[in-house]
C-alpha angles and dihedrals in degrees: 000000000000116000125223125181114213123192119207110209134170145112119310113281094015090126104258095141092046089055090048088054093054094048102039126094098170124039125209140165115002091339122168092008096294089162107107091224090053091050091049094050094038094229137096111264101173141026109284123202132203137139149210134186125231121181106314096345136090107205116203110202118213107197105204122199115255101203116109093232090060097058091118090061090048092052090049091052093048094069093070101047131103097190139009129229102202107202117208124184105230091212093058107026125203111356134182098275089043087061092048089050089055090051093049090047091051089053098045111030146023096213123077133160124188118222110200098206138195096032087153087072090069117081109255094241091056098035102094093046090050092049092049092049094047092047089056092050091049093047090052091050093050092046088083093050132076089255092065133213093288091072116151112254123188119192108221146175127188089204129122093035092210094058114015115199113245096015096126094046092048093053092047094051091047088052091053091050090049089052089058092049092056093043090064095074097261109215116275107244097216093064097055133068121257116269122170125184108213116207102167135023126188140157126246112205113247094005112061138249127322121215109196122196149103130288108238093184143352125014141275131209136188110280094025119137113237129192126226101201102194090054095036087230135140124210136179120235109239098182142350129216129188111197093333095314119110116237134181097219141018127201140192111312096021120128109214146152117239116204117211130171135230093021125128108229090208089069092068134037103155134353142087136314114190154138115299114281096014097103120047134194108236135182094191139009143189116237131186096226136210122196116232105235095214093060107100102189131085118271105213134185112255092017116129119250134179104247122204125193112169107309092340119103122182139147115263137184117213132206108201122211134168150198136183116302117281093018109146115227115257134162087228093064129083121231135202117244111236124206090200139015112240134164109264116159093208094053133075114208130205131181130211100209121193114201122222088223129018115263135195115239135176126223117284091015119171116232124202123195118203145169097227092164089071109117110264090219091066090075093216134133111267097188109099112174142349140188148148117280113237106244101191097075130092119218094248089056095062093078090056095064108122108231119166135185126217115235132191137179124213125207142148134237115232096190142337121231121205104220092201093065 
């Protein structure tokens, strides 16, 4: 069965978890807000995982929090998804965290489906008119994104629970999107090194410690040695489970639990497990950066930004530099120092970002720079820039990047004397 990871994003209280409940047949880590604190507050606080199968696909649902203060968790979850279900409350339309969900989806995936939720809240006589009007608004909004104005939109209601409205259409559209994912020559797992994104870690008495997460590349089998880079520790996989079913092997895209022994679960909450040498500890990195067009503030050199790479979140300080468009990065080239990062089609921008604390990153990692200290009440996009970290540089090479500044002196001429007279 082919595996597809689906992220549910949207504004808080748009109904993401209710949709998960109507789709899911097997529940897993933190699913449906099992966390007592989440139940007490009535909102999703952590990534929740569940699944269902439809035709030849097993869809893993990643229920992302919608509250603005939990954006770090959302960004961490986005690295493991193949497609996004963007949930919009039809009674409220596009809200602030809906917009941030669109931005994250543009950065991380090519497949997005809009679920227009809570249509049962609209009186039946007005419902179709409201759906048509909201579809038009959504299409116009997406016309300025890479997904385009012809975005798929499925009207939906999780009520009544016994027969949700739109369930069959939603599954069928997800299946069509999954077909297109697997028609694009998805990477063969056997030719790539093992990389596993861990999102939860917990002990099982008398057995060992379970690391739950998603394979980003490669494969893993029972008895295989795995490396935990931030602890410089190797462990052997004793067993593997996929949604409560034991398996002998897991491959790219699979969500599984890996059981290891003699490992304290308190030493790891989130992070990476991998083949040796695949994940490195870095204090700084060079990123070819793209500005997020919805960010309205200035992006200045030497300003502090919240930097997210996978589940890691640290403060970082960028130095921006540039060259002519389509110039590949090379240590042999010289680059122009930039005081600020602006959108200029003829210019390629990079950033040398120094992290406040060292972080562990895999090859080809995506970095997102944000201003998460912006007041939530301002209803503005806090995500500023993003880009892929260059993975062919050693830490001692970063100081050799040739960045120059242009200088000029201004003066005035009082008089000119002709020496021949």
